[in-house]
PDB file as gemmi writes it, atoms N, CA and C in Angstrom:
CRYST1    1.000    1.000    1.000  90.00  90.00  90.00 P 1                      
ATOM      1  N   MET A   1       8.881 -28.999   5.461  1.00  0.00           N  
ATOM      2  CA  MET A   1       7.203 -28.375   5.680  1.00  0.00           C  
ATOM      3  C   MET A   1       6.520 -28.985   6.012  1.00  0.00           C  
ATOM      4  N   LYS A   2       5.602 -28.703   7.052  1.00  0.00           N  
ATOM      5  CA  LYS A   2       4.363 -29.055   7.801  1.00  0.00           C  
ATOM      6  C   LYS A   2       2.983 -29.271   7.111  1.00  0.00           C  
ATOM      7  N   THR A   3       2.773 -30.401   6.909  1.00  0.00           N  
ATOM      8  CA  THR A   3       1.498 -31.087   6.208  1.00  0.00           C  
ATOM      9  C   THR A   3       0.236 -30.283   7.011  1.00  0.00           C  
ATOM     10  N   LYS A   4      -0.514 -30.747   6.145  1.00  0.00           N  
ATOM     11  CA  LYS A   4      -1.772 -30.899   7.181  1.00  0.00           C  
ATOM     12  C   LYS A   4      -2.420 -32.061   6.380  1.00  0.00           C  
ATOM     13  N   CYS A   5      -2.851 -33.268   7.581  1.00  0.00           N  
ATOM     14  CA  CYS A   5      -3.121 -34.501   6.853  1.00  0.00           C  
ATOM     15  C   CYS A   5      -4.195 -35.322   7.119  1.00  0.00           C  
ATOM     16  N   TYR A   6      -4.856 -35.391   6.549  1.00  0.00           N  
ATOM     17  CA  TYR A   6      -6.671 -35.752   7.147  1.00  0.00           C  
ATOM     18  C   TYR A   6      -6.734 -37.248   6.514  1.00  0.00           C  
ATOM     19  N   CYS A   7      -5.212 -38.091   6.087  1.00  0.00           N  
ATOM     20  CA  CYS A   7      -4.943 -39.077   5.989  1.00  0.00           C  
ATOM     21  C   CYS A   7      -4.288 -40.278   6.619  1.00  0.00           C  
ATOM     22  N   GLY A   8      -3.209 -39.440   7.031  1.00  0.00           N  
ATOM     23  CA  GLY A   8      -2.585 -39.886   8.072  1.00  0.00           C  
ATOM     24  C   GLY A   8      -1.374 -40.331   7.520  1.00  0.00           C  
ATOM     25  N   HIS A   9      -0.803 -39.074   6.338  1.00  0.00           N  
ATOM     26  CA  HIS A   9       0.805 -39.326   6.091  1.00  0.00           C  
ATOM     27  C   HIS A   9       1.359 -38.462   6.978  1.00  0.00           C  
ATOM     28  N   THR A  10       2.711 -38.325   7.124  1.00  0.00           N  
ATOM     29  CA  THR A  10       3.057 -37.229   8.206  1.00  0.00           C  
ATOM     30  C   THR A  10       4.185 -37.024   7.219  1.00  0.00           C  
ATOM     31  N   ASP A  11       5.271 -37.093   6.036  1.00  0.00           N  
ATOM     32  CA  ASP A  11       6.128 -36.907   5.296  1.00  0.00           C  
ATOM     33  C   ASP A  11       5.774 -36.252   4.032  1.00  0.00           C  
ATOM     34  N   TYR A  12       4.353 -36.589   3.573  1.00  0.00           N  
ATOM     35  CA  TYR A  12       3.973 -35.897   2.070  1.00  0.00           C  
ATOM     36  C   TYR A  12       2.453 -36.488   2.526  1.00  0.00           C  
ATOM     37  N   CYS A  13       1.821 -35.436   1.663  1.00  0.00           N  
ATOM     38  CA  CYS A  13       0.392 -35.240   1.797  1.00  0.00           C  
ATOM     39  C   CYS A  13      -0.271 -35.076   0.115  1.00  0.00           C  
ATOM     40  N   ASP A  14      -1.402 -34.853  -0.125  1.00  0.00           N  
ATOM     41  CA  ASP A  14      -2.137 -34.081  -0.647  1.00  0.00           C  
ATOM     42  C   ASP A  14      -2.804 -33.213  -0.503  1.00  0.00           C  
ATOM     43  N   CYS A  15      -2.932 -33.157   1.011  1.00  0.00           N  
ATOM     44  CA  CYS A  15      -3.593 -32.308   1.800  1.00  0.00           C  
ATOM     45  C   CYS A  15      -3.226 -30.945   1.264  1.00  0.00           C  
ATOM     46  N   GLY A  16      -1.825 -30.922   1.370  1.00  0.00           N  
ATOM     47  CA  GLY A  16      -1.362 -29.357   1.338  1.00  0.00           C  
ATOM     48  C   GLY A  16      -0.469 -29.218   2.379  1.00  0.00           C  
ATOM     49  N   PRO A  17       0.341 -27.899   2.483  1.00  0.00           N  
ATOM     50  CA  PRO A  17       1.039 -26.938   3.408  1.00  0.00           C  
ATOM     51  C   PRO A  17      -0.204 -26.628   4.450  1.00  0.00           C  
ATOM     52  N   LEU A  18       0.278 -26.279   5.413  1.00  0.00           N  
ATOM     53  CA  LEU A  18      -0.709 -25.597   6.800  1.00  0.00           C  
ATOM     54  C   LEU A  18      -0.497 -24.599   6.363  1.00  0.00           C  
ATOM     55  N   PRO A  19      -1.200 -23.675   6.862  1.00  0.00           N  
ATOM     56  CA  PRO A  19      -1.951 -21.648   6.396  1.00  0.00           C  
ATOM     57  C   PRO A  19      -0.433 -21.134   7.279  1.00  0.00           C  
ATOM     58  N   VAL A  20      -0.210 -20.007   6.636  1.00  0.00           N  
ATOM     59  CA  VAL A  20       0.904 -19.583   7.796  1.00  0.00           C  
ATOM     60  C   VAL A  20      -0.355 -18.517   8.169  1.00  0.00           C  
ATOM     61  N   PRO A  21       0.268 -18.510   9.586  1.00  0.00           N  
ATOM     62  CA  PRO A  21      -0.101 -17.430  10.549  1.00  0.00           C  
ATOM     63  C   PRO A  21      -0.487 -15.994  10.327  1.00  0.00           C  
ATOM     64  N   LYS A  22      -1.153 -15.420  10.702  1.00  0.00           N  
ATOM     65  CA  LYS A  22      -1.315 -14.066  10.024  1.00  0.00           C  
ATOM     66  C   LYS A  22      -0.184 -12.842  10.416  1.00  0.00           C  
ATOM     67  N   GLU A  23       0.668 -13.315  11.692  1.00  0.00           N  
ATOM     68  CA  GLU A  23       1.032 -12.305  12.152  1.00  0.00           C  
ATOM     69  C   GLU A  23       3.006 -12.973  10.904  1.00  0.00           C  
ATOM     70  N   GLU A  24       2.667 -13.900  10.849  1.00  0.00           N  
ATOM     71  CA  GLU A  24       3.821 -14.640   9.888  1.00  0.00           C  
ATOM     72  C   GLU A  24       3.591 -13.891   8.374  1.00  0.00           C  
ATOM     73  N   GLN A  25       2.645 -13.802   8.316  1.00  0.00           N  
ATOM     74  CA  GLN A  25       1.954 -13.124   6.545  1.00  0.00           C  
ATOM     75  C   GLN A  25       2.326 -11.379   7.489  1.00  0.00           C  
ATOM     76  N   LYS A  26       1.886 -11.170   8.030  1.00  0.00           N  
ATOM     77  CA  LYS A  26       2.315  -9.703   7.515  1.00  0.00           C  
ATOM     78  C   LYS A  26       3.623  -9.164   7.875  1.00  0.00           C  
ATOM     79  N   GLN A  27       4.608 -10.338   8.951  1.00  0.00           N  
ATOM     80  CA  GLN A  27       6.161  -9.950   9.029  1.00  0.00           C  
ATOM     81  C   GLN A  27       6.564  -9.996   7.441  1.00  0.00           C  
ATOM     82  N   LEU A  28       6.045 -10.667   6.972  1.00  0.00           N  
ATOM     83  CA  LEU A  28       7.237 -11.140   5.724  1.00  0.00           C  
ATOM     84  C   LEU A  28       6.771 -10.425   4.584  1.00  0.00           C  
ATOM     85  N   LEU A  29       5.791  -9.840   4.487  1.00  0.00           N  
ATOM     86  CA  LEU A  29       4.853  -8.699   3.573  1.00  0.00           C  
ATOM     87  C   LEU A  29       5.734  -6.866   4.089  1.00  0.00           C  
ATOM     88  N   THR A  30       5.902  -7.039   5.741  1.00  0.00           N  
ATOM     89  CA  THR A  30       6.730  -5.736   5.804  1.00  0.00           C  
ATOM     90  C   THR A  30       8.260  -5.832   5.261  1.00  0.00           C  
ATOM     91  N   GLU A  31       9.020  -6.893   5.389  1.00  0.00           N  
ATOM     92  CA  GLU A  31       9.837  -7.541   5.173  1.00  0.00           C  
ATOM     93  C   GLU A  31      10.233  -7.029   3.380  1.00  0.00           C  
ATOM     94  N   ILE A  32       9.518  -7.223   2.864  1.00  0.00           N  
ATOM     95  CA  ILE A  32       9.424  -7.069   1.671  1.00  0.00           C  
ATOM     96  C   ILE A  32       9.302  -5.875   1.217  1.00  0.00           C  
ATOM     97  N   MET A  33       8.356  -4.924   2.051  1.00  0.00           N  
ATOM     98  CA  MET A  33       7.917  -3.839   1.787  1.00  0.00           C  
ATOM     99  C   MET A  33       9.488  -2.800   1.760  1.00  0.00           C  
ATOM    100  N   GLU A  34      10.011  -3.531   3.079  1.00  0.00           N  
ATOM    101  CA  GLU A  34      11.462  -2.819   3.704  1.00  0.00           C  
ATOM    102  C   GLU A  34      12.594  -2.853   2.485  1.00  0.00           C  
ATOM    103  N   ALA A  35      12.168  -4.194   2.639  1.00  0.00           N  
ATOM    104  CA  ALA A  35      13.648  -4.451   1.448  1.00  0.00           C  
ATOM    105  C   ALA A  35      13.223  -3.668  -0.436  1.00  0.00           C  
ATOM    106  N   ASP A  36      11.695  -3.430  -0.455  1.00  0.00           N  
ATOM    107  CA  ASP A  36      11.721  -2.350  -2.015  1.00  0.00           C  
ATOM    108  C   ASP A  36      12.245  -1.213  -1.727  1.00  0.00           C  
ATOM    109  N   ALA A  37      11.935  -0.760  -0.226  1.00  0.00           N  
ATOM    110  CA  ALA A  37      12.299   1.050   0.501  1.00  0.00           C  
ATOM    111  C   ALA A  37      13.616   1.293  -0.038  1.00  0.00           C  
ATOM    112  N   LYS A  38      14.405   0.410   0.081  1.00  0.00           N  
ATOM    113  CA  LYS A  38      15.357   0.128   0.349  1.00  0.00           C  
ATOM    114  C   LYS A  38      16.630   0.282  -1.303  1.00  0.00           C  
ATOM    115  N   ASP A  39      15.621  -0.494  -1.862  1.00  0.00           N  
ATOM    116  CA  ASP A  39      16.032  -0.926  -3.546  1.00  0.00           C  
ATOM    117  C   ASP A  39      15.296   0.894  -4.418  1.00  0.00           C  
ATOM    118  N   GLY A  40      14.554   1.584  -3.358  1.00  0.00           N  
ATOM    119  CA  GLY A  40      14.001   3.340  -4.312  1.00  0.00           C  
ATOM    120  C   GLY A  40      12.800   2.950  -5.052  1.00  0.00           C  
ATOM    121  N   LEU A  41      12.162   1.630  -4.783  1.00  0.00           N  
ATOM    122  CA  LEU A  41      11.010   1.429  -5.634  1.00  0.00           C  
ATOM    123  C   LEU A  41       9.661   2.227  -4.919  1.00  0.00           C  
ATOM    124  N   TYR A  42       9.855   2.967  -3.803  1.00  0.00           N  
ATOM    125  CA  TYR A  42       8.859   4.547  -3.041  1.00  0.00           C  
ATOM    126  C   TYR A  42       9.082   5.335  -3.407  1.00  0.00           C  
ATOM    127  N   ASP A  43      10.092   5.863  -4.088  1.00  0.00           N  
ATOM    128  CA  ASP A  43      10.112   6.779  -4.723  1.00  0.00           C  
ATOM    129  C   ASP A  43       9.567   7.856  -5.756  1.00  0.00           C  
ATOM    130  N   GLN A  44       8.162   7.344  -5.254  1.00  0.00           N  
ATOM    131  CA  GLN A  44       7.267   7.896  -6.358  1.00  0.00           C  
ATOM    132  C   GLN A  44       6.294   9.370  -6.184  1.00  0.00           C  
ATOM    133  N   GLN A  45       6.031   9.834  -7.064  1.00  0.00           N  
ATOM    134  CA  GLN A  45       5.119  11.395  -6.919  1.00  0.00           C  
ATOM    135  C   GLN A  45       3.577  10.591  -6.974  1.00  0.00           C  
ATOM    136  N   THR A  46       2.863  11.015  -6.145  1.00  0.00           N  
ATOM    137  CA  THR A  46       1.095  10.519  -6.870  1.00  0.00           C  
ATOM    138  C   THR A  46       0.537  11.493  -7.969  1.00  0.00           C  
ATOM    139  N   ALA A  47      -0.503  11.097  -8.235  1.00  0.00           N  
ATOM    140  CA  ALA A  47      -1.242  11.681  -9.777  1.00  0.00           C  
ATOM    141  C   ALA A  47      -1.781  12.998  -9.224  1.00  0.00           C  
ATOM    142  N   VAL A  48      -1.603  13.204  -7.895  1.00  0.00           N  
ATOM    143  CA  VAL A  48      -2.995  14.826  -7.676  1.00  0.00           C  
ATOM    144  C   VAL A  48      -0.932  15.750  -7.057  1.00  0.00           C  
ATOM    145  N   ASP A  49      -0.146  14.880  -6.719  1.00  0.00           N  
ATOM    146  CA  ASP A  49       1.087  15.789  -6.829  1.00  0.00           C  
ATOM    147  C   ASP A  49       1.774  16.454  -8.070  1.00  0.00           C  
ATOM    148  N   TRP A  50       1.994  15.184  -8.827  1.00  0.00           N  
ATOM    149  CA  TRP A  50       2.052  15.769 -10.233  1.00  0.00           C  
ATOM    150  C   TRP A  50       1.380  16.952 -11.102  1.00  0.00           C  
ATOM    151  N   LEU A  51      -0.237  16.507 -10.957  1.00  0.00           N  
ATOM    152  CA  LEU A  51      -0.919  17.302 -12.110  1.00  0.00           C  
ATOM    153  C   LEU A  51      -0.686  18.863 -11.087  1.00  0.00           C  
ATOM    154  N   LEU A  52      -0.209  18.557  -9.863  1.00  0.00           N  
ATOM    155  CA  LEU A  52      -0.525  20.009  -9.297  1.00  0.00           C  
ATOM    156  C   LEU A  52       0.651  21.158  -9.583  1.00  0.00           C  
ATOM    157  N   GLU A  53       1.970  20.143  -9.881  1.00  0.00           N  
ATOM    158  CA  GLU A  53       3.060  20.499 -10.171  1.00  0.00           C  
ATOM    159  C   GLU A  53       2.922  20.873 -11.323  1.00  0.00           C  
ATOM    160  N   LYS A  54       2.470  20.598 -12.160  1.00  0.00           N  
ATOM    161  CA  LYS A  54       2.422  20.926 -13.663  1.00  0.00           C  
ATOM    162  C   LYS A  54       1.250  22.612 -13.528  1.00  0.00           C  
ATOM    163  N   VAL A  55       0.170  22.081 -12.753  1.00  0.00           N  
ATOM    164  CA  VAL A  55      -1.042  23.188 -13.112  1.00  0.00           C  
ATOM    165  C   VAL A  55      -0.616  24.388 -12.309  1.00  0.00           C  
ATOM    166  N   ASN A  56      -0.778  24.382 -10.863  1.00  0.00           N  
ATOM    167  CA  ASN A  56      -1.289  25.218 -10.192  1.00  0.00           C  
ATOM    168  C   ASN A  56      -0.247  26.172 -10.077  1.00  0.00           C  
ATOM    169  N   GLY A  57      -0.576  27.171 -10.148  1.00  0.00           N  
ATOM    170  CA  GLY A  57       0.173  28.549 -10.415  1.00  0.00           C  
ATOM    171  C   GLY A  57       0.581  29.241 -12.102  1.00  0.00           C  
ATOM    172  N   PHE A  58       0.115  27.629 -12.862  1.00  0.00           N  
ATOM    173  CA  PHE A  58       0.611  28.299 -13.902  1.00  0.00           C  
ATOM    174  C   PHE A  58      -0.001  29.462 -14.432  1.00  0.00           C  
ATOM    175  N   SER A  59       0.214  30.485 -15.338  1.00  0.00           N  
ATOM    176  CA  SER A  59       0.247  31.421 -15.983  1.00  0.00           C  
ATOM    177  C   SER A  59       0.304  31.175 -17.605  1.00  0.00           C  
ATOM    178  N   TRP A  60      -0.995  31.913 -17.945  1.00  0.00           N  
ATOM    179  CA  TRP A  60      -0.949  32.051 -19.749  1.00  0.00           C  
ATOM    180  C   TRP A  60      -1.277  32.934 -20.182  1.00  0.00           C  
ATOM    181  N   GLY A  61      -0.465  34.317 -20.530  1.00  0.00           N  
ATOM    182  CA  GLY A  61      -0.782  36.179 -20.689  1.00  0.00           C  
ATOM    183  C   GLY A  61      -1.414  36.264 -19.265  1.00  0.00           C  
ATOM    184  N   GLU A  62      -3.254  36.612 -19.184  1.00  0.00           N  
ATOM    185  CA  GLU A  62      -3.344  37.015 -17.706  1.00  0.00           C  
ATOM    186  C   GLU A  62      -4.124  36.452 -16.864  1.00  0.00           C  
ATOM    187  N   PHE A  63      -4.080  34.735 -17.855  1.00  0.00           N  
ATOM    188  CA  PHE A  63      -4.825  33.607 -17.355  1.00  0.00           C  
ATOM    189  C   PHE A  63      -3.727  32.999 -15.777  1.00  0.00           C  
ATOM    190  N   ARG A  64      -4.418  32.783 -15.103  1.00  0.00           N  
ATOM    191  CA  ARG A  64      -3.360  32.098 -13.798  1.00  0.00           C  
ATOM    192  C   ARG A  64      -4.890  31.112 -13.015  1.00  0.00           C  
ATOM    193  N   ILE A  65      -3.664  30.048 -13.226  1.00  0.00           N  
ATOM    194  CA  ILE A  65      -4.283  29.090 -12.645  1.00  0.00           C  
ATOM    195  C   ILE A  65      -3.945  28.813 -11.057  1.00  0.00           C  
ATOM    196  N   ASP A  66      -4.677  28.970  -9.736  1.00  0.00           N  
ATOM    197  CA  ASP A  66      -4.496  28.849  -8.715  1.00  0.00           C  
ATOM    198  C   ASP A  66      -5.616  28.213  -7.660  1.00  0.00           C  
ATOM    199  N   ILE A  67      -4.924  26.514  -7.926  1.00  0.00           N  
ATOM    200  CA  ILE A  67      -6.027  25.996  -6.972  1.00  0.00           C  
ATOM    201  C   ILE A  67      -6.430  26.297  -5.039  1.00  0.00           C  
ATOM    202  N   PRO A  68      -7.329  26.761  -5.051  1.00  0.00           N  
ATOM    203  CA  PRO A  68      -7.550  26.478  -3.221  1.00  0.00           C  
ATOM    204  C   PRO A  68      -6.832  25.858  -2.977  1.00  0.00           C  
ATOM    205  N   LYS A  69      -6.519  25.913  -1.600  1.00  0.00           N  
ATOM    206  CA  LYS A  69      -5.693  24.861  -0.880  1.00  0.00           C  
ATOM    207  C   LYS A  69      -6.653  23.824   0.094  1.00  0.00           C  
ATOM    208  N   GLU A  70      -8.014  24.148   0.065  1.00  0.00           N  
ATOM    209  CA  GLU A  70      -8.947  23.394   0.727  1.00  0.00           C  
ATOM    210  C   GLU A  70      -9.193  21.949  -0.720  1.00  0.00           C  
ATOM    211  N   VAL A  71      -8.961  22.599  -1.781  1.00  0.00           N  
ATOM    212  CA  VAL A  71      -9.267  21.607  -2.614  1.00  0.00           C  
ATOM    213  C   VAL A  71      -8.045  20.807  -2.829  1.00  0.00           C  
ATOM    214  N   ILE A  72      -7.142  21.874  -2.888  1.00  0.00           N  
ATOM    215  CA  ILE A  72      -5.571  20.321  -2.605  1.00  0.00           C  
ATOM    216  C   ILE A  72      -6.100  19.480  -1.720  1.00  0.00           C  
ATOM    217  N   ALA A  73      -6.254  20.124  -0.274  1.00  0.00           N  
ATOM    218  CA  ALA A  73      -5.911  19.076   0.598  1.00  0.00           C  
ATOM    219  C   ALA A  73      -6.818  18.361   0.605  1.00  0.00           C  
ATOM    220  N   GLU A  74      -8.513  18.360  -0.466  1.00  0.00           N  
ATOM    221  CA  GLU A  74      -9.330  17.399  -0.251  1.00  0.00           C  
ATOM    222  C   GLU A  74      -9.015  16.130  -1.530  1.00  0.00           C  
ATOM    223  N   ALA A  75      -8.212  16.327  -2.249  1.00  0.00           N  
ATOM    224  CA  ALA A  75      -7.964  15.737  -3.388  1.00  0.00           C  
ATOM    225  C   ALA A  75      -6.740  14.522  -2.755  1.00  0.00           C  
ATOM    226  N   LYS A  76      -5.984  15.587  -2.222  1.00  0.00           N  
ATOM    227  CA  LYS A  76      -4.670  14.474  -1.758  1.00  0.00           C  
ATOM    228  C   LYS A  76      -5.372  13.676  -0.839  1.00  0.00           C  
ATOM    229  N   GLN A  77      -6.030  14.044   0.239  1.00  0.00           N  
ATOM    230  CA  GLN A  77      -6.995  13.150   0.980  1.00  0.00           C  
ATOM    231  C   GLN A  77      -7.929  12.153   0.000  1.00  0.00           C  
ATOM    232  N   MET A  78      -8.385  12.097  -0.756  1.00  0.00           N  
ATOM    233  CA  MET A  78      -9.195  11.109  -1.725  1.00  0.00           C  
ATOM    234  C   MET A  78      -8.576   9.979  -1.902  1.00  0.00           C  
ATOM    235  N   GLU A  79      -6.991  10.707  -2.627  1.00  0.00           N  
ATOM    236  CA  GLU A  79      -6.357   9.820  -3.421  1.00  0.00           C  
ATOM    237  C   GLU A  79      -5.174   9.033  -2.575  1.00  0.00           C  
ATOM    238  N   ARG A  80      -5.212   9.080  -1.482  1.00  0.00           N  
ATOM    239  CA  ARG A  80      -4.729   8.602  -0.356  1.00  0.00           C  
ATOM    240  C   ARG A  80      -5.319   7.576   0.072  1.00  0.00           C  
ATOM    241  N   GLU A  81      -6.708   7.915   0.260  1.00  0.00           N  
ATOM    242  CA  GLU A  81      -7.632   6.523   0.490  1.00  0.00           C  
ATOM    243  C   GLU A  81      -7.484   6.172  -0.400  1.00  0.00           C  
ATOM    244  N   GLN A  82      -7.847   6.048  -1.345  1.00  0.00           N  
ATOM    245  CA  GLN A  82      -7.651   4.773  -2.715  1.00  0.00           C  
ATOM    246  C   GLN A  82      -7.069   4.343  -2.744  1.00  0.00           C  
ATOM    247  N   ILE A  83      -5.293   4.654  -2.165  1.00  0.00           N  
ATOM    248  CA  ILE A  83      -4.328   3.900  -2.666  1.00  0.00           C  
ATOM    249  C   ILE A  83      -4.472   2.876  -1.149  1.00  0.00           C  
ATOM    250  N   ILE A  84      -5.086   3.478  -0.555  1.00  0.00           N  
ATOM    251  CA  ILE A  84      -4.212   1.885   0.841  1.00  0.00           C  
ATOM    252  C   ILE A  84      -5.922   1.188   0.523  1.00  0.00           C  
ATOM    253  N   LYS A  85      -7.252   1.820   0.296  1.00  0.00           N  
ATOM    254  CA  LYS A  85      -7.944   1.124   0.216  1.00  0.00           C  
ATOM    255  C   LYS A  85      -7.644  -0.093  -0.462  1.00  0.00           C  
ATOM    256  N   ALA A  86      -6.738   0.429  -2.051  1.00  0.00           N  
ATOM    257  CA  ALA A  86      -6.857  -0.531  -3.205  1.00  0.00           C  
ATOM    258  C   ALA A  86      -5.670  -1.621  -2.816  1.00  0.00           C  
ATOM    259  N   VAL A  87      -4.757  -1.121  -1.733  1.00  0.00           N  
ATOM    260  CA  VAL A  87      -3.075  -2.016  -1.155  1.00  0.00           C  
ATOM    261  C   VAL A  87      -4.191  -2.830  -0.380  1.00  0.00           C  
ATOM    262  N   ASP A  88      -5.087  -2.661   0.480  1.00  0.00           N  
ATOM    263  CA  ASP A  88      -5.736  -3.759   1.516  1.00  0.00           C  
ATOM    264  C   ASP A  88      -6.576  -4.595   1.101  1.00  0.00           C  
ATOM    265  N   SER A  89      -7.300  -4.287  -0.227  1.00  0.00           N  
ATOM    266  CA  SER A  89      -8.141  -5.079  -0.913  1.00  0.00           C  
ATOM    267  C   SER A  89      -7.584  -6.630  -0.833  1.00  0.00           C  
ATOM    268  N   ASN A  90      -6.218  -5.992  -1.419  1.00  0.00           N  
ATOM    269  CA  ASN A  90      -5.306  -7.303  -1.809  1.00  0.00           C  
ATOM    270  C   ASN A  90      -5.055  -8.121  -0.469  1.00  0.00           C  
ATOM    271  N   PHE A  91      -4.888  -7.702   0.377  1.00  0.00           N  
ATOM    272  CA  PHE A  91      -4.439  -8.237   1.794  1.00  0.00           C  
ATOM    273  C   PHE A  91      -5.711  -8.117   3.072  1.00  0.00           C  
ATOM    274  N   GLU A  92      -6.705  -8.384   3.032  1.00  0.00           N  
ATOM    275  CA  GLU A  92      -7.929  -8.335   3.354  1.00  0.00           C  
ATOM    276  C   GLU A  92      -7.594  -9.438   4.630  1.00  0.00           C  
ATOM    277  N   TYR A  93      -6.761 -10.412   4.819  1.00  0.00           N  
ATOM    278  CA  TYR A  93      -6.708 -11.618   5.750  1.00  0.00           C  
ATOM    279  C   TYR A  93      -5.738 -10.921   6.915  1.00  0.00           C  
ATOM    280  N   ILE A  94      -5.118  -9.830   6.726  1.00  0.00           N  
ATOM    281  CA  ILE A  94      -4.048  -8.934   7.824  1.00  0.00           C  
ATOM    282  C   ILE A  94      -5.378  -8.064   8.158  1.00  0.00           C  
ATOM    283  N   LEU A  95      -6.165  -7.372   7.888  1.00  0.00           N  
ATOM    284  CA  LEU A  95      -6.668  -6.301   8.255  1.00  0.00           C  
ATOM    285  C   LEU A  95      -7.062  -6.268   9.626  1.00  0.00           C  
ATOM    286  N   ASN A  96      -7.666  -7.579  10.229  1.00  0.00           N  
ATOM    287  CA  ASN A  96      -8.068  -7.624  11.815  1.00  0.00           C  
ATOM    288  C   ASN A  96      -6.768  -7.885  12.905  1.00  0.00           C  
ATOM    289  N   SER A  97      -5.522  -7.716  12.461  1.00  0.00           N  
ATOM    290  CA  SER A  97      -4.550  -8.247  13.431  1.00  0.00           C  
ATOM    291  C   SER A  97      -4.209  -7.186  14.442  1.00  0.00           C  
ATOM    292  N   GLY A  98      -5.167  -6.137  14.171  1.00  0.00           N  
ATOM    293  CA  GLY A  98      -4.842  -4.762  15.283  1.00  0.00           C  
ATOM    294  C   GLY A  98      -3.439  -4.031  15.016  1.00  0.00           C  
ATOM    295  N   TYR A  99      -2.819  -3.850  13.873  1.00  0.00           N  
ATOM    296  CA  TYR A  99      -1.972  -2.909  13.612  1.00  0.00           C  
ATOM    297  C   TYR A  99      -2.543  -2.237  12.333  1.00  0.00           C  
ATOM    298  N   PRO A 100      -1.470  -0.970  12.321  1.00  0.00           N  
ATOM    299  CA  PRO A 100      -2.111   0.004  10.881  1.00  0.00           C  
ATOM    300  C   PRO A 100      -2.148  -0.715   9.770  1.00  0.00           C  
ATOM    301  N   THR A 101      -2.318  -0.572   8.926  1.00  0.00           N  
ATOM    302  CA  THR A 101      -3.179  -1.449   7.672  1.00  0.00           C  
ATOM    303  C   THR A 101      -2.057  -1.487   7.152  1.00  0.00           C  
ATOM    304  N   LEU A 102      -1.681  -2.735   5.932  1.00  0.00           N  
ATOM    305  CA  LEU A 102      -0.510  -2.286   5.005  1.00  0.00           C  
ATOM    306  C   LEU A 102      -0.247  -1.500   4.024  1.00  0.00           C  
ATOM    307  N   GLY A 103      -1.895  -1.181   3.872  1.00  0.00           N  
ATOM    308  CA  GLY A 103      -2.329   0.051   3.039  1.00  0.00           C  
ATOM    309  C   GLY A 103      -1.525   1.430   2.927  1.00  0.00           C  
ATOM    310  N   GLU A 104      -1.657   1.322   4.665  1.00  0.00           N  
ATOM    311  CA  GLU A 104      -1.474   2.776   5.632  1.00  0.00           C  
ATOM    312  C   GLU A 104       0.409   2.626   5.214  1.00  0.00           C  
ATOM    313  N   GLN A 105       0.715   1.624   5.277  1.00  0.00           N  
ATOM    314  CA  GLN A 105       2.167   0.966   4.952  1.00  0.00           C  
ATOM    315  C   GLN A 105       2.547   1.796   4.068  1.00  0.00           C  
ATOM    316  N   TYR A 106       1.851   1.448   3.031  1.00  0.00           N  
ATOM    317  CA  TYR A 106       2.858   1.251   1.763  1.00  0.00           C  
ATOM    318  C   TYR A 106       2.532   2.622   1.296  1.00  0.00           C  
ATOM    319  N   TYR A 107       1.520   3.329   1.652  1.00  0.00           N  
ATOM    320  CA  TYR A 107       0.927   4.644   1.287  1.00  0.00           C  
ATOM    321  C   TYR A 107       1.770   5.866   2.338  1.00  0.00           C  
ATOM    322  N   ASN A 108       2.957   5.692   2.996  1.00  0.00           N  
ATOM    323  CA  ASN A 108       3.905   6.515   4.107  1.00  0.00           C  
ATOM    324  C   ASN A 108       4.752   5.847   3.357  1.00  0.00           C  
ATOM    325  N   LYS A 109       5.319   4.730   2.986  1.00  0.00           N  
ATOM    326  CA  LYS A 109       6.373   4.728   2.247  1.00  0.00           C  
ATOM    327  C   LYS A 109       6.781   5.388   1.073  1.00  0.00           C  
ATOM    328  N   MET A 110       5.669   5.178   0.354  1.00  0.00           N  
ATOM    329  CA  MET A 110       5.715   5.263  -0.742  1.00  0.00           C  
ATOM    330  C   MET A 110       5.443   6.998  -1.062  1.00  0.00           C  
ATOM    331  N   TYR A 111       4.874   7.663  -0.096  1.00  0.00           N  
ATOM    332  CA  TYR A 111       4.553   9.018  -0.736  1.00  0.00           C  
ATOM    333  C   TYR A 111       4.708  10.219   0.546  1.00  0.00           C  
ATOM    334  N   ASN A 112       5.450   9.360   1.873  1.00  0.00           N  
ATOM    335  CA  ASN A 112       5.030  10.625   2.548  1.00  0.00           C  
ATOM    336  C   ASN A 112       6.541  10.944   2.985  1.00  0.00           C  
ATOM    337  N   LYS A 113       6.902  11.702   2.263  1.00  0.00           N  
ATOM    338  CA  LYS A 113       8.419  12.403   2.231  1.00  0.00           C  
ATOM    339  C   LYS A 113       8.442  13.366   3.311  1.00  0.00           C  
TER     340      LYS A 113                                                      
END                                                                             
């Protein structure tokens, strides 16, 4: 491992390792996400989808719950944005790379089937 040395050492130094370039960080995280996908980690359902599955179209006597399509679409979009923002907030150092954000990649792998 290369060292960033302010005191002249070349083999070992307390200054610590050189930072990993953004492109290498992004590549490593993308590889981890791909490995997780192969392991089935991304076979998930969002909370909004779960709720819709349980509630939308539910009947009880003459009472029936039908959520308008516009409300469903808005709820799904809000949840999508929250998930992407949460993931991206943990990977801020990559966001200026010019690529889709990791949060967007994560969401698409995890929930878009």
